[in-house]
N, C-alpha and C positions, 0 to 999 in steps of 0.2 A: 137249830132254830135261829140262833143269832145271825147265821149266814143269810137266811131268807129275808130277815129284816133289812140287812144291808142292801140286798138286791132290790127290795121294794123301795127303799129310800133312793136308790139310784134311778128308778123309773121316773119319778117326778122331776128330777134334775134334767133328764133327757127330754121330758115333755116341755119343761120351761124353755129349753133351748129352741125347740121347734115352734113353741108359742112365740118366742122372740122373733124368729124368722117370719112368722105369719104377720106380726105387727110391722116388721120391716117392709115386707112385700105390700101390705095394706097402705103403709105410708107412702111408698114409692108410687103405687097406683093412684093415690089421692093427689100427689104432686103432679103426676102426668095428666090426670083428668083436669085439674085446675089450669095447667098450662094450655091444654087443648081448648078449653072454654075461653080463656083469655085471648088466644090467637083468633078464635072464631069471632069474638066480640070486636076485636080490632079490625079484622077483615070486613065484617059486616058494616062497621061504621064508616068505612072508606068507599062504599059502593054507591054513594049518592042518594040512597033511599032517604026519603023524608025531606029532601031539599025542594024548594020551589022549582018549577020547570025552567025559569029564567035565571037560575043561580049560575054564576060563572066562577071558575077557580081563579084565585088570585094568590100570587106568591110575593111576599115582602122579604127583602134581604138587607141587612145592615152589616157592613164590613168595617174593619179598623181594629184598634186595640183599646183595651180598657173597658170602662163602663159608660153608658149613656142612658138617657131617658128616651123612650120610644112611645109614640102614639100611632095607632093605625085603625082604619075602619074595618069592621068585621060584621058579618051577619047580613040579614036581608034588609034591615032598616037603617043601615049606616052607623050602627052603634060603634062608638070609639072605645078601644081598649088602650090602656096605658101600662107600660112596663117600666118601672123605675129601677135604675141601677142595673140595667141589662148588661151582661157580659158579652163581649163581641168575640167572634162573629155571632150573629143572631138571624133567625129566619122564622117566618110563620106562613102556613098555608091555610087559607080561609076560602069560603064561598060567599060571594056578595051578589046582590041583585041590582038592576038599574035603578030601582026605586030608592035604594040606599045612597045614591049619589056616587061620585067618583071614588075609586079605590085610592086611598091616600095613606102614606106613612111619613111621619115627621120624626127627625132625630135631633136631640139637643145635647150638646157636650156640656160637661161640668166646668168648674172653675179652673181645672188643670188644663183645659183646652185639648189640643190634639187634632186629630183628623178622623172623620168617619164618613162613609158613603152609603147612600141608600139606593135601592133599585125596586121597581115594581114591574111585575109581569102579569098580564091578564090573558087567561086561556093559553098559557104557555108562551106568549109572545112578549118580549121585553118592550116596555113602553117608555120608561123614564129612569134617568140616573141623576143624582145630585150629590154634592160633597159639602160637609160642614168643616170649618177650620176655626182654630183659636178658642179662646176662653168664651164659654157659653155659645159657641157657634151653633147654627141651626141649618138643617137641610130638610127639604120636603120633596117627595115624589108623589105624583098624582097621575091617574089615568082614568078615562071614561070607561064605564062598564057597558058593553054592547047590549042593546035591548033584545028581549027574547020573543 
């Protein structure tokens, strides 16, 4: 009789191992599902849905070394975004409309100076390049957004 008790106590140990595997598989399935949903969200946000028909893709790039303050126009209404202490190199892809005015990026160096360059491309075409030098140097790149 004591032998049967040992066998019975061995069964729950085996069950807990398979239960652990079930949890492991469930966890892996959950992670894969979350990754798939995240990839879908990213892909669907880049397809241009929800943008005004006259929105144009704009790419801003700032090159150099160190940190700078950057201001750039984004959105349909020409809203300005500011990034303080941005590490270089830096870039941003936005969509703007003609109603928002020109696509503009401005770079300001700090008291340590240095050199940083900015570029702006509208609809994939390079439009302007500028370079800032020295202590608190400033550069600005601007391009008209074509009407829709």
